[in-house]
C-alpha positions in Angstrom: 6.6 -5.5 -5.1 3.3 -7.5 -4.5 -0.5 -7.1 -4.8 -3.6 -6.0 -1.8 -6.6 -4.9 -1.1 -7.6 -1.7 0.3 -9.7 -2.6 3.7 -9.9 0.3 5.9 -8.1 3.8 6.5 -6.3 4.9 9.8 -6.5 8.3 11.0 -4.1 9.6 12.8 -3.8 13.0 14.3 -0.6 13.3 15.0 2.2 11.4 12.7 5.8 12.1 12.0 6.2 15.2 10.4 7.0 13.3 7.5 3.7 10.9 6.5 1.8 14.7 6.6 -0.5 15.3 3.9 -0.2 11.3 3.2 -3.4 9.2 4.2 -2.8 5.5 5.4 -4.5 2.7 4.7 -5.7 -0.3 6.1 -4.1 -3.3 2.7 -4.8 -7.1 2.8 -1.9 -9.4 1.2 -3.5 -11.0 -1.7 -2.3 -14.5 -3.1 -2.0 -15.7 -6.8 -5.7 -16.9 -6.5 -7.1 -13.3 -5.2 -7.1 -14.8 -1.7 -6.3 -13.0 1.7 -2.3 -14.2 2.0 -1.1 -13.0 5.6 -2.5 -10.5 8.5 -3.2 -6.5 7.4 -0.5 -4.1 7.5 -0.9 0.0 7.4 0.8 1.3 3.8 1.0 4.7 3.1 -0.9 6.0 0.4 0.8 8.1 -2.9 -1.8 7.0 -5.5 -4.8 8.2 -4.2 -6.5 4.6 -3.9 -9.8 4.2 -2.3 -11.4 1.8 0.3 -12.4 -2.0 -1.9 -9.2 -0.9 -4.9 -6.5 -3.5 -5.3 -3.1 -1.6 -5.6 0.6 -2.3 -5.8 3.0 -1.9 -2.5 6.7 -1.7 -2.2 8.4 -2.4 1.4 11.7 -1.7 2.6 14.1 1.4 1.2 11.6 1.0 -1.9 8.7 2.2 -0.1 10.8 5.5 1.3 12.0 6.4 -2.0 8.5 6.3 -3.1 8.1 9.6 -1.2 9.8 11.8 -3.2 12.6 11.9 -1.4 11.0 12.2 2.4 13.0 10.6 5.7 10.7 9.4 6.9 9.8 6.3 8.8 8.0 4.4 6.3 7.9 0.3 5.9 5.1 0.1 2.6 3.7 2.4 -0.1 1.7 1.8 -2.4 2.5 2.8 -5.5 -0.2 1.4 -7.8 -3.6 1.0 -8.5 -4.0 -2.0 -10.4 -6.5 -2.5 -13.5 -6.1 -5.9 -14.2 -4.8 -9.3 -13.6 -3.6 -12.2 -15.9 -1.7 -14.7 -15.3 -0.8 -17.6 -17.8 -1.4 -21.1 -16.0 -0.5 -23.1 -18.9 
């Protein structure tokens, strides 16, 4: 699980039937200091996230399980929208 920022959307008129009804969003992983980390990736949105929001992403089997039993090819799923982050640096 990690934090990322939504930086865009993907429009796909032809996709796996298991993904029909889900938004696909472009996300940018964030490091502990809220800076970009790594390359952007596409994630399936299950929570109604919007552009510019910080989100929680799960990958692998957790990403597939978040789609409530749908059997489709998913590697990253947005499972939460972040309100605040507090890091204790003491």
